[in-house]
C-alpha positions, 0 to 999 in steps of 0.5 A: 680380768673380771668379766664385770670390769668390762663395757656391755654392748647389746645386740638386736637379733639380726646383729646377735645372730650375725656375731654367734656365728663367728661374724663381725658386726658393726658397733659405735663406741671405743675400741677394746675388749667388751661383754656381747648381749643379745638381751640384758640377761642373755651373754652370747660372749666376749668381744673386740671392737676396733678402730673401725667401729667393728666388733670381732668374736672373741670368746662365744658362749653356747647355751643349750 
């Protein structure tokens, strides 16, 4: 599966920080896998939204 084929979610700074530390965050939208960004160009990783609207980190990207 190509990354570009997944829907994109952009998180505010506070939620992005929680997500980067491996914590689930609330997110509106349909359930399934997605790309997660802090800004239009800062990819944080891959997440998966559950049926209750919680976005769970699945793969995180560490930038140095």
